[in-house]
Structures are given as structure tokens and as C-alpha cells.
N, C-alpha and C positions, 0 to 999 in steps of 0.2 A: 479573586482569583486566589488558589490557595498556594501556599510555599510548598516548592517538591521538595526542600532541605525539611523545614520546621514543621509543614503543616499551619502555618498561621496565615491569616485571612487579609492582614492588614500589610498592603505593598503600595509603592509608588512606579507610573509608567516614569522612565528616566530618559527613552528613545521610541519613538516612534517611524516605520520606513516602512514604504510600500513595497510589495512584493516584485518582482521582476516581470509578471503578466500584469499587475496592477489588481487582481483578485484578492488580496492576500497582504495585511499590513501585519509587519513583525512589529513587537512589544516587546523593549529590555525594562523588566522590572526590577525593582531592590524591595526585599524584604524588610519591613520596618521595625522585624523583631531579632534576627540573626546577620542582618546586613549583609546576606548573600545574594547574589544575581541570577536573574532567571529570564527566560523568553518564552513569548507566547506570542501564537499567530491567531490572528481574527480575519474571519472569512464570512461570506455571505453565507444563510443557511438558503439550500434551494430544494424543491419538492424532488426527491430521488426518491426512485422506484423501492418499492418491498422486493427482497430478496426471497424467494422460494426457494428452500433448502433442499437435499435426499429426502429428508424426510417428512418433505409436506409444510414443515414450518415454515412460517415467515417471520421478516425481520428487516430490520430498515436496514437499507444500503449504507455499509460504515467505511467511508475512504479509509482512514485510519487503521481499520484493521488490514486492509488491502498493503496498504503503504508497511504494515509491520512486517508481513508475510512475505513481500519481496523483498524490504530489506535484510532480512534474514536468510531466504533464500542467495543475497547477493554478498553475506556479509564474508570479509577474506578476499574478496575479487577484486579486481582494478574496476571497479564501477562507482563513478562518480556520484554522491548524494544528488547531484543537478539529475542527471539521467534517470536516475529511481524517481523521484520527482516526475520527471518528462514522462515516464511510463504510466505512473499513475494518473496524471493530468488526463493523458491520453486516450485511458482505459473510463475514467469520468464522463468524457467527453463523447465515447461511444455508447455508453450508457445513456444517457444526457439524449442523444440523436434519435434512440429508440422511438422516446417518445412514449413510453407503456407506463402502467402502473404497476408493473412486476414485471421482475426480470428472473426468470432461473439461475442458478447456483453456478450449474455447468456453463453456462456463457459466460459468465463472469471468470470463472477458474479458468476457461479455457481462452480465453482474451489476455487474461495475465499471462498463458503459457506461450501463448504463442509472441507474445510482446519478448517476454525473457528467451526462449529461441532465437529472438534476432539480436537480443543484447550480450548473452554469455548463455554456453553449452551447460557449463557445470552450474549456474544460477536455474535454469530449466530444469535438470534431472531434479537438483534439490527440490523446487517447489512440487514438482510433479510426483517426489517421492511421497510425499505428504498427501497433496491433492487428490491423489488417485489412489490411496490407502497401498498401497501395496504389500500385499500380504508375506511374500518370503523373497528371497533373494532371485529364482526366477522370474519374478512380473518386473524388477526393476532391471534383469538383465535382456530381456526383451526389449525394455523401453530405451537401453543404451543400444541395442541394435538396432533399431528401429531411427536411432538417431545418427548411428553412423551410416547407414543407407542413404539417408538425407544427405548426409556431408559428402558420399562419395560421387554424387548427381552434381 
């Protein structure tokens, strides 16, 4: 494991703990070169489907990529990391339940948007603006109008 501070690969584990749901092990490590501490998480590798991108390319399902996107959308919002992790874990479970070898990126993006809509509307709009690639302010305003109509119901 490479130290995120100095890039040295010599370190030792000083503490290990099982995650809340038992599917992750959290390890505290100390770099033997710079003596700084960092955390790693270990999880079982599972066979996840390939994601079919909009342009037809296929890429491995990357939970970390989804986690990072959701985290950015939720930045400076009153949303706990536990809620973000719960959202991502829920998406992972829904994808697994499909039992497919391939899944379209549209499905993944729409599932994230549905979950963010329930969690926080600002985070939802932030994610939608990147995911849907709004071309101009009018497209953005249309999404906001749609959101406001849903709110009134």
C-alpha cells in the first residue's frame, strides 16, 4: 500500500476494525518512512457488471467513481458521510440484484439521481447538471421547473 503523503510503500497496520455492515475492514496504517498515518478499506471483490457508456464503450463498474460523484454533489450540504455511503451501497445492491453481465450507464445515473432526489434537492440538481450535460441555462431552468412541480404535488 502506497503512503498518500510520501508515496513510500513500506508501512504497517496499527489497527483493524470491521465496518458497520461487516463487508469492509478499515485499517489504520503508519508509514515507516514519514511516520504519518492513513486509513485504507478492504472489501471483497465481487463480480460486478460492465457499464455500457453513452458512446458504446464498456468499462468496469466502479463504485468509487459513483461515490466520488455523489460526494461532490453533496459538498457543503447537511448530509452525513453515512447517508452518502448508504446511498452508494443501495445502488450497488440494486445493480447486483439485476444479475446482468452488463448495465447501461443511463440506469446507473438515473438510480443515483432518484436517490439524491430523496436525499437532498440541491445535491440532486448538482448531480443532474453534470450527468445530463446541460448545454445552457434554459435546460438547467427546465430541470428546476420540473423539480418545483414535483415539490408542489
